[in-house]
Backbone as a printed PyTorch tensor [residue, N CA C, xyz], in Angstrom:
tensor([[[  0.8900,  -1.1640,   0.0410],
         [ -0.0660,  -0.0290,   0.0240],
         [  0.8260,   1.2720,   0.0640]],

        [[  0.7140,   2.3880,  -0.7990],
         [  1.3270,   3.4590,  -0.9560],
         [  0.8120,   4.3490,   0.2250]],

        [[  2.0160,   4.9760,   0.7640],
         [  1.4530,   5.8140,   2.0360],
         [  0.9240,   7.1090,   1.2470]],

        [[ -0.2030,   7.7270,   2.2290],
         [ -0.8890,   8.7840,   1.6080],
         [ -0.0930,   9.9000,   1.6640]],

        [[ -0.2110,  11.0360,   0.7700],
         [  0.5970,  12.1010,   0.2020],
         [  1.0830,  12.9030,   1.5370]],

        [[  0.3840,  12.9830,   2.6700],
         [  0.7500,  13.6090,   3.6840],
         [  1.4510,  12.8600,   4.8230]],

        [[  2.1370,  11.7340,   4.4390],
         [  2.7170,  11.2070,   5.4390],
         [  4.1620,  10.6840,   4.9220]],

        [[  4.9180,  10.1020,   5.4060],
         [  6.3840,   9.7140,   5.1700],
         [  6.5140,   8.1860,   5.3400]],

        [[  7.4640,   7.6280,   4.6010],
         [  7.8830,   6.3840,   4.7830],
         [  8.9250,   6.2340,   6.2290]],

        [[  9.3970,   7.3530,   6.3820],
         [ 10.5610,   7.3900,   7.6850],
         [  9.6200,   7.1450,   8.9550]],

        [[ 10.2710,   6.5860,   9.7630],
         [  9.6760,   6.4760,  11.0850],
         [ 10.3820,   7.3710,  11.9100]],

        [[  9.4560,   7.8230,  13.0140],
         [  9.6220,   8.7020,  14.2070],
         [  9.2090,   7.8950,  15.2610]],

        [[  9.8040,   8.1580,  16.5400],
         [  9.3850,   7.6250,  17.6920],
         [  8.7120,   8.4400,  18.7720]],

        [[  7.5770,   8.1190,  19.0950],
         [  6.8650,   8.9490,  20.0390],
         [  6.0590,   7.8080,  21.0460]],

        [[  5.7470,   8.6710,  22.2630],
         [  4.8150,   8.1450,  23.2750],
         [  3.7710,   8.7540,  23.3820]],

        [[  2.7810,   8.2390,  24.1220],
         [  1.6120,   8.8850,  24.5140],
         [  1.4930,   8.7620,  26.1670]],

        [[  1.1430,   9.8670,  26.6470],
         [  1.1440,  10.0100,  28.0970],
         [ -0.2810,  10.5570,  28.7850]],

        [[ -0.1290,  10.5540,  29.7490],
         [ -1.4410,  11.0450,  30.5410],
         [ -0.7740,  11.0860,  32.1950]],

        [[ -1.7700,  11.4730,  32.9630],
         [ -1.6330,  11.5060,  34.5310],
         [ -1.2050,  10.0810,  34.9800]],

        [[ -1.2210,   9.0680,  34.2620],
         [ -1.1010,   7.7480,  34.7510],
         [  0.5220,   7.6240,  34.6910]],

        [[  1.1030,   8.4420,  33.9560],
         [  2.8300,   8.1810,  33.7520],
         [  3.3440,   9.2140,  35.1650]],

        [[  2.5970,  10.0480,  35.9230],
         [  3.3130,  10.9080,  36.7490],
         [  3.9550,  12.0160,  36.2270]],

        [[  4.8030,  12.4570,  37.3340],
         [  5.6510,  13.7670,  36.8570],
         [  6.8100,  13.1190,  35.8440]],

        [[  7.0560,  13.5790,  34.5600],
         [  8.0120,  12.8050,  33.4860],
         [  9.1660,  13.9560,  33.6290]],

        [[ 10.3720,  13.0980,  33.3060],
         [ 11.5730,  13.9540,  33.2610],
         [ 11.4640,  13.8650,  31.6460]],

        [[ 11.3370,  15.2120,  31.1930],
         [ 11.1750,  15.4300,  29.7100],
         [ 12.5900,  15.5090,  29.1220]],

        [[ 13.6100,  15.7580,  29.8000],
         [ 14.9200,  16.0280,  29.6290],
         [ 15.4140,  14.5160,  28.8900]],

        [[ 15.1800,  13.5140,  29.7140],
         [ 15.5380,  12.4050,  29.6200],
         [ 14.4720,  11.8660,  28.6120]],

        [[ 13.4810,  12.0680,  28.2950],
         [ 12.3620,  11.8360,  27.2400],
         [ 13.0650,  12.2060,  25.8900]],

        [[ 13.5590,  13.2040,  25.7680],
         [ 14.1670,  14.0170,  24.5650],
         [ 15.6030,  13.0830,  24.2360]],

        [[ 16.4620,  12.8250,  25.4490],
         [ 17.6360,  12.1170,  25.2740],
         [ 17.5160,  10.6280,  24.6300]],

        [[ 16.0620,  10.1590,  25.0790],
         [ 16.0150,   8.7670,  24.5600],
         [ 15.7070,   8.8120,  23.1690]],

        [[ 15.5220,   9.7530,  22.5870],
         [ 15.0820,   9.8000,  20.9950],
         [ 13.8060,   9.6130,  20.7400]],

        [[ 12.9310,  10.1950,  21.5240],
         [ 11.6440,  10.4610,  21.4250],
         [ 11.3650,  11.5430,  20.5290]],

        [[ 10.6200,  11.4230,  19.2420],
         [ 10.7980,  12.8370,  18.3940],
         [  9.2370,  13.3930,  18.7990]],

        [[  8.1070,  12.4950,  19.0770],
         [  6.7880,  13.2380,  19.3610],
         [  6.1370,  12.7220,  20.5760]],

        [[  5.0790,  13.5670,  20.9620],
         [  4.0990,  12.8920,  21.9430],
         [  2.8250,  13.3540,  21.7200]],

        [[  2.1830,  12.3830,  22.0540],
         [  0.7310,  12.5330,  22.0270],
         [ -0.2380,  12.5720,  23.5670]],

        [[ -0.2020,  13.9780,  24.1760],
         [ -0.4000,  14.2240,  25.4960],
         [ -2.1660,  14.1630,  25.6090]],

        [[ -2.5730,  13.2640,  26.5400],
         [ -3.9640,  13.2910,  26.7820],
         [ -4.1420,  14.6430,  27.7050]],

        [[ -5.2330,  15.3170,  27.0250],
         [ -5.2100,  16.7580,  27.9090],
         [ -6.7870,  16.8730,  28.6410]],

        [[ -7.4090,  15.8630,  28.4260],
         [ -8.7500,  15.7660,  29.3000],
         [ -9.2900,  14.4650,  29.0050]],

        [[-10.6270,  14.3940,  29.5840],
         [-11.5890,  13.2890,  29.6520],
         [-13.0360,  13.8300,  30.2130]],

        [[-13.9750,  13.0880,  29.6770],
         [-15.3140,  13.1590,  30.0720],
         [-15.4770,  11.9620,  31.1080]],

        [[-16.0160,  12.1360,  32.2090],
         [-16.3140,  10.9270,  33.1240],
         [-17.2060,   9.9660,  32.4620]],

        [[-16.8430,   8.8080,  32.9130],
         [-17.9140,   7.6960,  32.4590],
         [-19.1200,   7.5450,  32.9890]],

        [[-19.2790,   8.4620,  34.1260],
         [-20.4290,   8.2140,  34.9280],
         [-21.3000,   9.4730,  35.0800]],

        [[-20.4130,  10.5230,  35.2480],
         [-21.3360,  11.9550,  35.3280],
         [-21.3450,  12.6300,  34.1430]],

        [[-20.3430,  12.5790,  33.1840],
         [-20.2780,  13.2230,  31.9400],
         [-19.6990,  14.5720,  32.2590]],

        [[-19.0110,  14.7580,  33.2910],
         [-18.1360,  16.2210,  33.4540],
         [-16.8230,  15.9040,  32.6210]],

        [[-16.7370,  17.1010,  32.0980],
         [-15.1540,  17.1920,  31.1180],
         [-14.1370,  17.7530,  32.5590]],

        [[-13.1160,  17.1300,  32.1240],
         [-12.0500,  17.1730,  33.2650],
         [-10.5540,  17.4020,  32.5210]],

        [[-10.1090,  18.2230,  33.1330],
         [ -8.6590,  18.4480,  32.5430],
         [ -7.7320,  17.3420,  33.2850]],

        [[ -7.0090,  16.7240,  32.4460],
         [ -6.0330,  15.7060,  32.9790],
         [ -4.8770,  16.6620,  33.7150]],

        [[ -4.7870,  16.0750,  35.1230],
         [ -3.9170,  16.9140,  35.7870],
         [ -2.5180,  16.9780,  35.4770]],

        [[ -1.9790,  16.2490,  34.6480],
         [ -0.4430,  16.7290,  34.1800],
         [ -0.4230,  17.1140,  32.7060]],

        [[ -1.5600,  17.4200,  32.1180],
         [ -1.7110,  17.9500,  30.7910],
         [ -0.8610,  19.5060,  30.5190]],

        [[ -1.0890,  20.2360,  31.4750],
         [ -0.3390,  21.6690,  31.0150],
         [  1.1750,  21.6380,  31.3550]],

        [[  1.3920,  20.7340,  32.3510],
         [  2.7920,  20.3820,  32.8220],
         [  3.5700,  19.5500,  31.5460]],

        [[  2.9550,  18.5250,  30.8710],
         [  3.3330,  17.8940,  29.9510],
         [  3.4640,  18.5980,  28.5610]],

        [[  2.6160,  19.4550,  28.3060],
         [  2.8190,  20.3150,  27.1290],
         [  3.4500,  21.2770,  27.1160]],

        [[  3.9490,  22.1090,  28.5870],
         [  5.0210,  22.8390,  28.6590],
         [  6.4540,  22.2720,  28.4940]],

        [[  6.5500,  21.1630,  29.2130],
         [  7.8280,  20.5310,  29.2140],
         [  8.1080,  19.9600,  27.8590]],

        [[  7.2970,  19.3030,  27.2460],
         [  7.3700,  18.7410,  25.9780],
         [  7.9280,  19.9120,  24.8800]],

        [[  7.3750,  21.0480,  24.9060],
         [  7.5250,  21.9600,  24.1100],
         [  9.0780,  22.5970,  24.4060]],

        [[  9.2250,  22.6410,  25.7130],
         [ 10.5940,  23.2420,  26.1140],
         [ 11.9250,  22.3490,  25.8350]],

        [[ 11.3880,  21.1390,  25.8490],
         [ 12.5110,  20.2550,  25.2870],
         [ 12.6140,  19.8620,  24.0240]],

        [[ 11.6510,  20.6630,  23.0910],
         [ 11.8880,  20.3810,  21.7720],
         [ 11.1920,  19.2190,  21.2050]],

        [[ 10.2120,  18.5320,  22.0490],
         [  9.4090,  17.5850,  21.3580],
         [  8.2400,  17.8140,  20.9070]],

        [[  7.9950,  17.2370,  19.4700],
         [  6.7090,  17.7160,  18.7530],
         [  5.4810,  17.0540,  19.6190]],

        [[  4.3280,  18.0150,  19.4640],
         [  3.3070,  17.7140,  20.3300],
         [  1.9640,  17.4150,  19.7250]],

        [[  1.1790,  16.2590,  19.9640],
         [ -0.0140,  15.8800,  19.5130],
         [ -0.7900,  16.0420,  20.7930]],

        [[ -2.1800,  15.7500,  20.8820],
         [ -2.9880,  15.5180,  21.9660],
         [ -4.0100,  14.5200,  21.4190]],

        [[ -4.7420,  14.3360,  22.6410],
         [ -5.8280,  13.3800,  22.5820],
         [ -6.7050,  13.9650,  23.7910]],

        [[ -8.1720,  13.1630,  23.5170],
         [ -9.1500,  13.5700,  24.5340],
         [ -9.9020,  12.1770,  24.6780]],

        [[-10.0060,  11.7350,  25.9250],
         [-10.7780,  10.7340,  26.4150],
         [-12.4330,  10.8900,  26.3820]],

        [[-13.0470,  10.2660,  25.2740],
         [-14.5760,  10.8170,  25.2440],
         [-15.5140,   9.5820,  25.8180]],

        [[-16.4540,  10.1750,  26.3500],
         [-17.6990,   9.4560,  26.4990],
         [-18.9540,  10.3060,  26.2600]],

        [[-18.8100,  10.9780,  25.2870],
         [-20.1500,  11.5040,  24.6800],
         [-21.0410,  10.6250,  24.2590]],

        [[-22.3170,  11.0980,  24.2660],
         [-23.5140,  10.1710,  24.2430],
         [-24.1220,  10.5800,  22.8740]],

        [[-23.6300,  11.6630,  22.4420],
         [-24.4820,  12.1870,  20.9600],
         [-23.5820,  13.3090,  20.7060]],

        [[-23.6780,  13.8370,  19.2910],
         [-22.9660,  14.8470,  18.5880],
         [-22.9660,  16.0550,  19.3530]],

        [[-23.8270,  16.4460,  19.9250],
         [-23.7460,  17.9280,  20.4020],
         [-22.6920,  17.7540,  21.8130]],

        [[-22.5200,  16.7930,  22.5180],
         [-21.5490,  16.3200,  23.5400],
         [-20.2680,  16.4420,  22.7030]],

        [[-19.9830,  15.6230,  21.8140],
         [-18.8890,  15.3720,  21.0890],
         [-18.1310,  16.8580,  20.6210]],

        [[-19.2450,  17.7310,  20.1930],
         [-18.7570,  18.9940,  19.5750],
         [-18.2070,  19.8350,  20.6340]],

        [[-18.8390,  19.7440,  22.0490],
         [-18.6790,  20.2500,  23.1560],
         [-17.2920,  19.9500,  23.4790]],

        [[-16.9330,  18.6230,  23.6240],
         [-15.4560,  18.0920,  23.8300],
         [-14.4940,  18.7660,  23.0420]],

        [[-14.9700,  18.6590,  21.8370],
         [-13.6760,  19.3880,  20.7590],
         [-13.6720,  20.7260,  20.6910]],

        [[-14.6760,  21.4540,  21.2560],
         [-14.4010,  22.9590,  21.2540],
         [-13.5100,  22.8980,  22.6960]],

        [[-13.7910,  22.3270,  23.7710],
         [-13.1950,  22.3020,  24.9720],
         [-11.3560,  22.1000,  24.5010]],

        [[-11.2350,  20.9720,  23.9140],
         [ -9.9330,  20.6400,  23.4120],
         [ -9.2190,  21.6800,  22.7410]],

        [[ -9.8750,  22.2110,  21.7020],
         [ -9.2480,  23.2140,  21.0220],
         [ -9.0260,  24.4470,  21.9270]],

        [[ -9.8750,  24.7810,  22.9260],
         [ -9.3820,  26.0540,  23.6370],
         [ -8.3680,  25.9490,  24.5000]],

        [[ -8.3930,  24.5710,  24.8990],
         [ -7.3360,  24.3740,  25.8550],
         [ -5.9320,  24.2250,  25.2000]],

        [[ -5.8450,  23.8050,  23.9820],
         [ -4.7470,  23.5990,  23.3890],
         [ -4.2490,  24.6460,  22.7020]],

        [[ -5.0540,  25.7210,  22.5450],
         [ -4.5140,  26.9700,  21.6980],
         [ -3.3850,  27.6270,  22.2050]],

        [[ -2.9570,  27.4680,  23.1790],
         [ -1.6890,  28.2780,  23.3980],
         [ -0.5970,  27.6770,  23.3870]],

        [[ -0.5660,  26.3120,  22.8740],
         [  0.5180,  25.1650,  22.6680],
         [  1.0050,  25.1600,  20.9610]],

        [[  2.1680,  24.7730,  20.7210],
         [  2.5730,  24.4070,  19.5070],
         [  2.1840,  23.0670,  18.9120]],

        [[  0.9930,  22.7470,  18.5870],
         [  0.3900,  21.3970,  18.2970],
         [  0.8300,  21.2700,  17.0510]],

        [[  1.6880,  20.2630,  16.4430],
         [  2.0340,  20.1460,  15.1460],
         [  1.7440,  18.7550,  14.7880]],

        [[  1.1830,  17.7980,  15.7470],
         [  0.8860,  16.4330,  15.5750],
         [ -0.7610,  16.2110,  15.7510]],

        [[ -1.2960,  15.3260,  15.3270],
         [ -2.9960,  15.0140,  15.1890],
         [ -3.3480,  15.4330,  16.6450]],

        [[ -4.6610,  15.7780,  16.6710],
         [ -5.5150,  15.8220,  18.0140],
         [ -6.3800,  14.4910,  17.7820]],

        [[ -6.3570,  13.9650,  18.6930],
         [ -7.1430,  12.4620,  18.5090],
         [ -8.5200,  12.2860,  19.4340]],

        [[ -9.2010,  11.3170,  18.8130],
         [-10.5390,  11.3580,  19.6470],
         [-10.4220,   9.7690,  20.1840]],

        [[-10.3020,   9.6650,  21.4980],
         [-10.3080,   8.1980,  22.1350],
         [-11.4420,   7.7950,  22.9090]],

        [[-11.9370,   6.7690,  22.8130],
         [-13.1360,   6.1140,  23.3960],
         [-13.0140,   4.7020,  23.8110]],

        [[-13.0410,   4.4810,  25.0520],
         [-12.9010,   2.9940,  25.6800],
         [-14.0300,   2.6140,  26.4430]],

        [[-14.1320,   1.4670,  26.8370],
         [-14.9630,   1.1590,  27.7040],
         [-16.5500,   1.1270,  27.7270]],

        [[-17.0630,   1.4320,  26.5860],
         [-18.2670,   1.5220,  26.1690],
         [-19.0120,   0.1950,  26.4870]],

        [[-18.4290,  -0.8820,  26.4760],
         [-19.3180,  -2.0740,  26.8030],
         [-19.5580,  -2.3960,  28.0400]],

        [[-18.7960,  -1.6710,  29.1660],
         [-19.1280,  -1.6190,  30.7660],
         [-20.5560,  -1.0380,  31.0670]],

        [[-21.2250,  -1.9810,  31.7610],
         [-22.6580,  -1.6140,  32.2820],
         [-22.5240,  -0.1220,  32.8640]],

        [[-21.6050,   0.0910,  33.6930],
         [-21.4910,   1.5010,  34.4280],
         [-21.1590,   2.4410,  33.3910]],

        [[-20.9620,   2.3960,  32.1000],
         [-20.3300,   3.5820,  31.2420],
         [-21.5120,   4.1740,  30.6580]],

        [[-21.1200,   5.6560,  30.7570],
         [-22.8250,   6.2860,  30.2080],
         [-23.0030,   5.9180,  28.6540]],

        [[-21.9150,   5.2380,  28.0510],
         [-22.1610,   5.0950,  26.6560],
         [-22.7250,   3.7880,  26.1910]],

        [[-22.6440,   2.9330,  27.5000],
         [-23.4160,   1.4850,  27.3600],
         [-24.7940,   1.3500,  26.5980]],

        [[-24.6680,   0.8020,  25.8340],
         [-25.9230,   0.5600,  24.8360],
         [-25.9180,   1.4060,  23.5680]],

        [[-24.9860,   2.2190,  23.4110],
         [-24.7260,   2.8270,  21.8670],
         [-24.3840,   1.9050,  21.0250]],

        [[-24.9010,   1.8130,  19.5430],
         [-24.6060,   0.9740,  18.7860],
         [-23.4520,   1.5230,  18.0480]],

        [[-22.7460,   0.5350,  17.4000],
         [-21.3900,   1.0540,  16.5490],
         [-21.6840,   2.2680,  15.6680]],

        [[-22.7150,   2.2080,  15.2050],
         [-23.2850,   3.4570,  14.1290],
         [-23.1930,   4.6720,  14.8800]],

        [[-23.8660,   4.5230,  16.2040],
         [-23.9970,   5.7300,  16.8790],
         [-22.7830,   6.2800,  17.4540]],

        [[-21.6490,   5.4010,  17.9880],
         [-20.1130,   5.8820,  18.2760],
         [-19.5180,   6.2650,  17.4190]],

        [[-19.7810,   5.5670,  16.0810],
         [-18.7670,   6.3300,  15.0110],
         [-19.4160,   7.7230,  14.5590]],

        [[-20.6870,   7.9240,  14.5570],
         [-21.2350,   9.2290,  14.3550],
         [-20.9100,  10.2390,  15.4540]],

        [[-20.5930,   9.9780,  16.3040],
         [-20.2250,  10.7540,  17.7880],
         [-18.8350,  10.9590,  17.6040]],

        [[-17.9860,  10.0580,  16.9820],
         [-16.4980,  10.1990,  16.8840],
         [-16.3580,  11.1520,  15.6280]],

        [[-17.3100,  11.1240,  14.8130],
         [-17.2380,  12.1050,  13.5830],
         [-17.2470,  13.2370,  13.8340]],

        [[-18.4430,  13.4650,  14.6280],
         [-18.7590,  14.8900,  15.0620],
         [-17.6930,  15.5150,  15.8260]],

        [[-16.8890,  14.6070,  16.6730],
         [-15.7880,  15.3400,  17.5070],
         [-14.4670,  15.5510,  16.4180]],

        [[-14.4000,  14.7800,  15.4350],
         [-13.0430,  14.8640,  14.5010],
         [-13.5090,  16.1440,  13.5330]],

        [[-14.5890,  16.1420,  13.1750],
         [-15.2310,  17.2210,  12.2120],
         [-14.8400,  18.7380,  12.8170]],

        [[-15.6320,  18.7780,  14.1890],
         [-15.2210,  19.8350,  14.7910],
         [-13.6570,  20.1930,  15.2210]],

        [[-13.0170,  19.2960,  15.5960],
         [-11.4710,  19.5610,  15.6470],
         [-10.7800,  20.0490,  14.3170]],

        [[-11.2420,  19.5410,  13.4320],
         [-10.7270,  19.7350,  12.0910],
         [-11.1440,  21.2210,  11.8420]],

        [[-12.5530,  21.5650,  12.1290],
         [-12.9190,  22.7920,  11.8330],
         [-12.3000,  23.7520,  12.6150]],

        [[-11.5840,  23.5920,  13.6710],
         [-10.6140,  24.5410,  14.3300],
         [ -9.2830,  24.8090,  14.0720]],

        [[ -8.9810,  23.8610,  12.9600],
         [ -7.6330,  24.0760,  12.2100],
         [ -6.6230,  23.1650,  12.5500]],

        [[ -6.9770,  21.6770,  13.2890],
         [ -5.9820,  20.8600,  13.6410],
         [ -6.1100,  19.6840,  12.7140]],

        [[ -5.2280,  18.8540,  12.5640],
         [ -5.3330,  17.4440,  11.9900],
         [ -6.1870,  16.6470,  12.9260]],

        [[ -7.1820,  16.0390,  12.6220],
         [ -8.2070,  15.2400,  13.6110],
         [ -7.4790,  13.5500,  13.1380]],

        [[ -7.5590,  13.0190,  14.3290],
         [ -7.3690,  11.6330,  14.0910],
         [ -8.1200,  10.7380,  15.2660]],

        [[ -8.2860,   9.4510,  14.5750],
         [ -9.0410,   8.5230,  15.4890],
         [ -8.3810,   7.4780,  16.0540]],

        [[ -8.4180,   7.1960,  17.4200],
         [ -7.8660,   6.3540,  18.0960],
         [ -8.5840,   5.0130,  18.7450]],

        [[ -8.1830,   3.8570,  18.4240],
         [ -8.7130,   2.7520,  19.0790],
         [ -7.5930,   1.4630,  18.7930]],

        [[ -8.1810,   0.3200,  19.5960],
         [ -7.3250,  -0.9080,  19.4720],
         [ -7.6570,  -1.7600,  18.2110]],

        [[ -6.7050,  -2.2110,  17.9420],
         [ -6.7520,  -3.3060,  16.6440],
         [ -7.8450,  -4.1500,  16.7500]],

        [[ -8.1610,  -4.8740,  18.0320],
         [ -9.3170,  -5.5050,  18.2970],
         [-10.7710,  -4.7500,  17.8880]],

        [[-10.8540,  -3.6630,  18.3300],
         [-12.0340,  -2.8570,  18.0430],
         [-12.1730,  -2.4260,  16.6940]],

        [[-11.0700,  -2.2240,  15.6770],
         [-11.1300,  -1.6150,  14.5080],
         [-11.3630,  -2.8440,  13.5300]],

        [[-10.6800,  -3.7150,  13.7490],
         [-10.6290,  -4.9880,  12.6310],
         [-11.6930,  -5.4220,  12.3610]],

        [[-12.0240,  -5.2670,  10.7700],
         [-13.3900,  -5.9130,  10.3750],
         [-14.4810,  -5.0630,  10.8280]],

        [[-14.2630,  -3.7730,  11.1160],
         [-15.3970,  -2.8550,  11.6150],
         [-16.1610,  -3.6180,  12.7840]],

        [[-15.0590,  -4.1700,  13.7890],
         [-15.7170,  -4.7600,  15.1560],
         [-16.5270,  -4.0120,  16.0350]],

        [[-15.8940,  -2.9400,  16.3250],
         [-16.5730,  -2.1420,  17.1560],
         [-16.8170,  -0.8020,  16.9880]],

        [[-16.2910,  -0.3820,  15.8790],
         [-16.4220,   1.0510,  15.2410],
         [-16.6390,   0.7810,  13.6370]],

        [[-17.1130,   1.8160,  13.0330],
         [-17.0420,   1.6520,  11.5320],
         [-15.7630,   2.4680,  10.9370]],

        [[-14.8990,   1.3520,  10.8890],
         [-13.6510,   1.7380,  10.8300],
         [-13.4780,   2.1540,   9.2430]],

        [[-14.1650,   1.5270,   8.5920],
         [-14.1100,   1.9510,   7.0570],
         [-14.6860,   3.4900,   6.8820]],

        [[-15.4380,   3.9330,   7.6310],
         [-16.2670,   5.2990,   7.6230],
         [-15.1050,   6.1620,   8.2460]],

        [[-14.5710,   5.6920,   9.2350],
         [-13.8310,   6.7760,  10.0960],
         [-12.4840,   7.1110,   9.1260]],

        [[-11.8510,   5.8940,   8.5210],
         [-10.6860,   5.9840,   7.8690],
         [-10.8080,   6.5010,   6.4250]],

        [[-12.0710,   6.8080,   5.8310],
         [-12.0210,   7.4560,   4.7380],
         [-12.0700,   8.8670,   4.4490]],

        [[-11.9710,   9.6080,   5.8870],
         [-11.8800,  10.9300,   6.1970],
         [-10.9140,  11.2810,   6.9730]],

        [[-10.4910,  10.5200,   8.0940],
         [ -9.2910,  10.5910,   9.0310],
         [ -8.3100,   9.5360,   9.2190]],

        [[ -7.1750,   9.9730,   9.6840],
         [ -6.0310,   9.0250,  10.0870],
         [ -6.5330,   8.2980,  11.1830]],

        [[ -6.0630,   7.0530,  11.1580],
         [ -6.3280,   5.8840,  12.2300],
         [ -5.2060,   5.6140,  13.1020]],

        [[ -5.2280,   6.1800,  14.3840],
         [ -4.0650,   5.5180,  15.2410],
         [ -4.3610,   4.1610,  15.8830]],

        [[ -3.8480,   3.1020,  15.5240],
         [ -4.2040,   1.8390,  15.9070],
         [ -3.0410,   1.2400,  17.3110]],

        [[ -4.0000,   1.0340,  18.5120],
         [ -3.3460,   0.6920,  19.5350],
         [ -3.0420,  -0.9380,  19.2890]],

        [[ -2.0920,  -1.4250,  19.3680],
         [ -1.6480,  -2.8770,  19.4030],
         [ -0.5970,  -3.0760,  20.1230]],

        [[ -0.5520,  -4.3170,  20.9120],
         [  0.2990,  -4.8280,  21.6230],
         [  0.7720,  -6.0770,  21.4830]],

        [[  1.7090,  -6.3480,  20.6000],
         [  1.9950,  -7.8180,  19.9820],
         [  3.0330,  -8.3390,  21.1340]],

        [[  2.8700,  -9.9580,  20.7840],
         [  3.4840, -10.6580,  21.7210],
         [  5.1530, -10.2880,  21.6140]],

        [[  5.7130, -10.0420,  20.6340],
         [  7.0540,  -9.8850,  20.1840],
         [  6.9500,  -8.3910,  20.0890]],

        [[  8.1360,  -7.5470,  21.1590],
         [  7.8890,  -6.3430,  21.0560],
         [  8.6790,  -5.6460,  19.7770]],

        [[  8.5600,  -4.0910,  19.8900],
         [  9.1510,  -3.5730,  18.7030],
         [ 10.7610,  -3.5400,  19.2700]],

        [[ 11.9940,  -4.0800,  18.4990],
         [ 11.8940,  -3.8800,  17.2790],
         [ 11.6260,  -5.2130,  16.1520]],

        [[ 11.6570,  -6.2370,  16.9550],
         [ 11.1920,  -7.3770,  16.3230],
         [  9.9260,  -7.3370,  15.6540]],

        [[  8.9320,  -6.8420,  16.2790],
         [  7.7680,  -6.5570,  15.3030],
         [  7.5170,  -4.8910,  15.0030]],

        [[  8.1630,  -4.6740,  13.8800],
         [  8.2730,  -3.4020,  13.4040],
         [  6.9930,  -2.4470,  13.1570]],

        [[  5.9400,  -3.3160,  12.8900],
         [  4.8140,  -2.5260,  12.5060],
         [  3.6820,  -3.1750,  12.8410]],

        [[  2.5110,  -2.4120,  12.8870],
         [  1.3230,  -2.9940,  12.9410],
         [  0.9120,  -4.0310,  12.1680]],

        [[  0.1310,  -5.1280,  12.7230],
         [ -0.3790,  -6.3050,  11.3630],
         [ -2.0370,  -5.7370,  11.1960]],

        [[ -2.4420,  -4.4540,  11.7760],
         [ -3.8030,  -3.9700,  11.4630],
         [ -3.9240,  -4.0300,   9.8850]],

        [[ -5.1090,  -4.7260,   9.4290],
         [ -5.3650,  -5.0170,   7.7700],
         [ -6.0890,  -3.7610,   7.2980]],

        [[ -6.6670,  -2.8570,   8.1010],
         [ -7.3620,  -1.7130,   7.8070],
         [ -6.5310,  -0.4110,   7.2170]],

        [[ -7.0530,   0.6730,   6.7670],
         [ -6.2480,   1.6350,   6.3880],
         [ -5.7910,   2.5970,   7.3800]]])
């Protein structure tokens, strides 16, 4: 498969971070050869639906910038309709506006099959439409939008209409192969 016109065959190394990594030594990250970071900037609660800033987001954004690491962002969504997805995207765009975002802004949504999750019971089509509303809104704010999900959720349109999503946006595939990088140098995801 030929790479899309806005991509390169060159490999760059990146990490994704959130409050779960705690206080990060960004000088050490840069020295390790990391070229870019995807920073979780916030999330919507799985129960209450309240949008909350990731407690390390500002620190991570500031320190990645200070250490010359390219920055992208992601938001953990539990939106239950397009209006909430647009609200999340507007919140993200406002939050990241002071920072040099040069990598995509991604939509992340997990745990929707759990009975305690406010998205429980939404169909694959409904979730996909919610994701598209977020991505369309982020794109309208001038950012490169990207969708994030696991290989198992994407493969064969299992939990998302990946075909629909990838027709308009890049896909970030989470995959944890049994043989780690560098022995496994790329994803085995069969989608675009």
